[in-house]
Every structure is written in C-alpha cells, then in structure tokens.
C-alpha positions in Angstrom: 0.2 0.2 0.1 1.5 3.5 -1.0 1.7 6.4 1.3 -1.3 8.0 -0.5 -3.4 5.1 -0.1 -2.7 4.6 3.6 -3.8 8.7 4.1 -6.9 7.9 2.5 -7.6 5.6 5.2 -7.1 7.9 8.0 -10.4 8.9 9.6 -11.2 11.6 12.0 -11.5 8.9 14.6 -8.0 7.6 14.0 -6.8 10.8 13.8 -8.3 12.0 17.4 -6.8 8.6 18.8 -3.4 9.4 17.2 -3.6 12.8 18.5 -4.3 11.4 22.2 -1.4 9.3 22.2 1.2 11.7 20.7 0.2 14.5 23.2 0.4 12.2 26.0 3.8 11.5 25.1 5.0 15.2 24.2 3.6 16.5 27.5 6.5 14.7 29.4 8.9 16.7 27.6 7.3 20.1 28.3 6.9 19.0 32.0 10.5 17.7 32.2 11.6 21.3 31.3 9.0 23.2 33.6 9.7 21.0 36.7 13.5 21.2 36.2 13.3 24.9 37.2 13.2 24.0 40.7 15.3 20.7 40.4 12.2 18.4 40.9 11.8 19.7 44.9 9.3 17.3 45.5 9.0 13.6 44.2 5.5 13.7 43.2 6.8 16.2 40.3 8.2 13.1 38.7 4.7 11.5 38.6 3.4 13.3 34.9 6.7 12.2 33.4 6.5 8.6 34.2 2.9 8.6 33.2 3.8 10.3 30.0 6.2 7.7 29.3 3.9 4.7 30.2 0.6 5.9 28.9 1.7 6.1 25.2 3.2 2.6 25.2 -0.4 1.2 26.6 -2.3 3.0 23.9 -0.1 2.4 21.0 -1.1 -1.0 20.1 -4.6 -0.3 19.5 -3.7 2.2 17.0 -2.2 -0.5 14.6 -5.1 -3.1 14.8 -8.6 -3.0 15.7 -8.5 -6.5 17.3 -5.8 -5.2 19.6 -8.0 -1.9 20.4 -10.9 -4.1 21.3 -8.8 -6.2 23.6 -7.2 -3.5 25.3 -10.1 -1.3 26.1 -10.0 -2.4 30.0 -6.3 -0.7 29.8 -7.4 2.2 27.6 -9.9 3.2 30.2 -7.5 3.0 33.1 -5.3 4.9 31.2 -7.9 7.9 30.7 -8.9 7.7 34.4 -5.3 8.1 35.2 -4.6 10.9 32.9 -7.7 12.6 34.4 -6.3 11.8 38.0 -2.9 13.3 37.3 -4.5 16.5 35.6 -6.7 17.0 38.6 -4.0 16.5 41.2 -1.6 18.7 39.3 -4.0 21.6 39.3 -4.4 21.4 42.9 -0.6 21.1 43.7 0.0 24.1 41.5 -2.7 26.0 43.1 -1.4 25.1 46.5 2.1 26.5 46.0 0.8 29.8 46.7 -2.7 30.8 45.4 -4.5 28.7 48.3 -2.5 30.5 50.9 -3.1 33.9 50.1 -5.5 33.9 47.2 -4.4 37.2 45.5 -4.1 38.2 41.9 -0.5 38.5 42.3 -0.3 34.9 43.8 -2.2 33.6 40.7 -0.1 35.1 38.3 3.1 34.2 39.6 2.2 30.6 40.9 2.9 27.4 38.9 0.5 27.6 36.1 -2.5 26.2 37.4 -4.4 25.5 34.2 -1.3 23.7 32.4 -2.0 20.1 34.1 -5.6 20.4 32.7 -4.2 19.2 29.5 -4.0 15.6 31.0 -7.8 15.9 31.7 -8.4 17.0 28.4 -6.5 14.1 27.0 -8.0 11.6 29.2 -11.6 12.7 28.3 -10.7 12.4 24.6 -9.5 8.9 25.3 -12.8 8.0 26.9 -14.8 9.8 24.2 -13.4 7.5 21.6 -14.2 4.5 23.8 -17.9 5.5 24.6 -19.2 7.1 21.4 -19.7 6.0 18.1 -17.4 7.9 15.7 -20.2 7.7 12.8 -23.0 8.9 15.2 -23.8 12.7 15.6 -22.4 13.1 19.1 -18.7 12.4 18.4 -17.4 15.1 16.6 -19.3 17.8 18.7 -17.6 16.3 21.7 -14.3 16.7 20.0 -15.1 20.2 19.3 -16.1 20.9 22.6 -12.7 19.6 24.1 -11.1 21.9 21.8 -13.3 24.9 22.9 -12.3 23.9 26.4 -8.6 23.8 25.5 -8.9 27.4 23.8 -10.4 28.8 26.7 -7.5 27.2 29.0 -4.9 28.6 26.5 -6.3 32.0 26.7 -6.1 32.0 30.5 -2.4 30.7 30.1 -1.7 33.5 27.5 -2.9 36.2 29.9 -1.2 34.8 33.1 2.2 33.9 31.6 2.7 37.2 29.8 1.1 39.2 32.6 4.4 38.1 34.5 6.4 40.7 32.8 3.7 43.1 32.4 3.4 42.6 28.5 6.9 44.1 28.0 6.3 43.5 24.2 3.4 44.3 22.2 3.9 40.9 20.3 2.7 39.2 23.6 -1.0 40.4 23.1 -1.1 38.5 19.7 -1.8 35.2 21.6 -4.2 36.6 23.7 -6.4 38.1 20.9 -6.0 35.0 18.8 -6.9 32.8 21.5 -10.1 35.0 22.1 -11.0 35.0 18.4 -10.4 31.2 18.3 -12.6 30.5 21.4 -15.7 32.5 20.0 -15.4 30.8 16.6 -15.2 27.4 18.1 -18.3 28.3 20.2 -20.3 29.3 17.4 -19.2 26.3 15.3 -20.4 23.9 18.2 -23.8 25.5 18.4 -24.7 26.7 14.7 -22.3 24.0 12.7 -23.2 25.2 9.1 -20.5 23.9 6.5 -19.7 27.6 5.3 -18.9 28.3 8.9 -17.0 25.1 9.8 -14.7 26.0 6.7 -14.2 29.5 8.0 -13.4 28.1 11.3 -10.6 26.0 9.8 -9.1 29.2 8.6 -9.2 30.5 11.9 -7.8 27.5 13.4 -4.9 27.7 10.7 -4.2 31.2 11.8 -3.9 30.0 15.2 -1.6 27.4 14.4 0.5 29.9 12.5 0.6 32.0 15.7 1.8 28.8 17.6 4.8 28.4 15.3 5.7 32.2 15.6 5.6 31.9 19.4 7.7 29.2 19.2 10.4 31.2 17.2 10.0 34.1 19.5 10.6 32.1 22.7 13.2 30.2 21.3 14.9 33.6 20.5 14.5 34.7 23.7 15.8 31.8 25.3 18.9 32.1 23.4 19.5 35.4 24.3 18.7 34.8 28.1 21.7 35.3 30.5 23.1 32.0 31.4 26.3 29.9 30.8 24.6 26.6 30.2 22.1 26.3 27.4 20.1 24.2 29.5 19.9 27.0 32.0 18.5 29.4 29.4 15.7 27.0 28.1 14.8 26.0 32.0 14.7 29.5 33.2 13.7 31.3 30.3 10.4 31.7 28.3 8.8 28.0 28.2 9.6 27.2 24.4 7.1 24.4 24.0 4.2 26.5 25.4 3.1 28.3 21.9 2.7 25.2 20.2 -0.4 24.6 22.6 -2.0 26.9 20.0 -1.1 24.6 17.0 -2.2 21.5 19.1 -5.8 22.9 20.0 -6.1 24.1 16.4 -5.3 20.5 15.2 -7.9 19.0 17.7 -10.7 21.5 16.4 -9.6 20.6 13.0 -10.4 17.0 13.7 -13.5 17.9 15.3 -14.6 20.1 12.2 -13.5 17.4 9.8 -15.8 14.9 11.6 -18.8 17.4 11.3 -18.3 18.1 7.9 -18.2 14.2 7.2 -21.9 14.1 8.8 -25.1 15.6 7.6 -24.2 19.4 8.4 -26.4 22.0 6.5 -24.7 24.3 3.9 -25.0 28.1 4.8 -27.2 28.3 1.5 -29.3 25.6 2.8 -29.7 27.0 6.2 -30.8 30.4 4.9 -33.3 29.1 2.5 -34.8 27.1 5.3 -35.1 30.2 7.4 -37.0 32.1 4.7 -39.2 29.2 3.9 -40.1 28.9 7.6 -40.7 32.7 7.8 -42.9 32.9 4.6 -45.0 30.0 6.2 
C-alpha cells in the first residue's frame, strides 16, 4: 500500500486517537523542562513524566490493530482515568503552591500555571470519548469540538497569566491573547450552529492560530537563546517556556479533527440554512 493510499484510510476517529497518544507523550518533555526549574523539589513532580512515558506505550498497540484495540479496552479506560487524575492532582498542587494560601491576583499570576495540568484531563476525556461514543454517530464530532473549545479557553487564560508576569513588555505578547479569544468565539459558534460555510471559516481561523503558535515558538526560542546564562540548559529551563506556544497549534489540530468529523456528517450548508429560514418565515 502506497503512502497516498494509507492516508486515504485515515479517519477523524483514527486521527483523534493518534492525537491523544502523541500528546500524552509530548507533555512529558514539556513538564521535564518546567519541573527542572526547581530541580524536582518534590518526588511527586516526577509522576506526570513517568505517566507520559508509560501511557502512550499502553495506547499504541490499539492504533495498529482493531483487534488489539478491542482487547485493550480496559487498559485504555485505566489510562484515561489515570490521565484525568494526574491532571486534577497537578492543578491542585499548582494552586496550593501559593494561591490557596493568600488567594490574591499576584499569587495567581506568579504561581505555577494551574491551568497547564488540565491538558491531562482533556486528553483523558478524549480517550474516554473515543471508547464510549460511536465515531460515525452524531455526537462524537461535537464532543471533540467541545474539548477543543475548552482547551482554547484554558489557552486564553495561560496566555494572559504567563505574559502578565512581565507586564506584557512587548506588544507582540498580546497576539496570542487576541488569537485565543477569536479562536474561542469561533469554536463556540461552530459548536452551536455548525453550518458548512462557518465550519470552513473556522478551519481558516484555526490555521491562523496554528501559525501564531509557530511564531510564538520562534520568539520564545530567540528569547531563550539570548537569556543570560552560561549553560544552554539553564537558558531553556529558566527562560520563556519554549513549548508553550505550540499549544495553539495543538488545539487548532484537535479543533480541525472535530470540524472534519462534522463536515463528514449531515451538516447543512449556509445557503441551505438560509433558504430554510426564509421558507419558515414565509410559512
């Protein structure tokens, strides 16, 4: 089978499963850098890294064989529940670092990013969704889009809090905030009124959001390379989080999978929807 023929066999459902496996593994590298800033002061900080090493290996066999996917269903449920548990525990621990003690806006901004661990929650819910919902049914794609919407809301909060730490020193730091706000509004409308025309427009917005993520990666990388420090490792550990901007591209990809699933279903076209509205009004 050629590469082109293999690509034609990829469905939104398979793409969503691949997305979950890839992101569970990629989160480990991001957290390894983040927790290196305090040299893993507590042993529990190794937990998400170990989980990100083990979880993809448990989910990977199911991607290559539907028979294995059916046989490892219980394992995938345990991975999903474990991912949710790791995310919730991480959020509580991040908030407990300062915000639970004084509960001020200053401590919310300068504490560990409490929204970040919720990425595990979203991925765990995605794995559960793929196990519980029929991918050919009417509910699967809207649920995927809802998860992308929730991720976009979290990304908006992260962009605000992270860049507020240096008082939005550069005007460019407002770009991800505006982009995340637009992305959130478009995904909300796409979820509530999924006409084909608007879904295609949402794909364009998601492409812009992905481009902003790549741009942010370049800007963070440049800032880290110019960050004061002798060792290159220290520049990346204590500088701008180099992987953080790629969350924009990540969420855009998940949203595109959801939109793809909706476009494959019986979503009305803008023109058809307009004609239906006029017929109803005339009646």
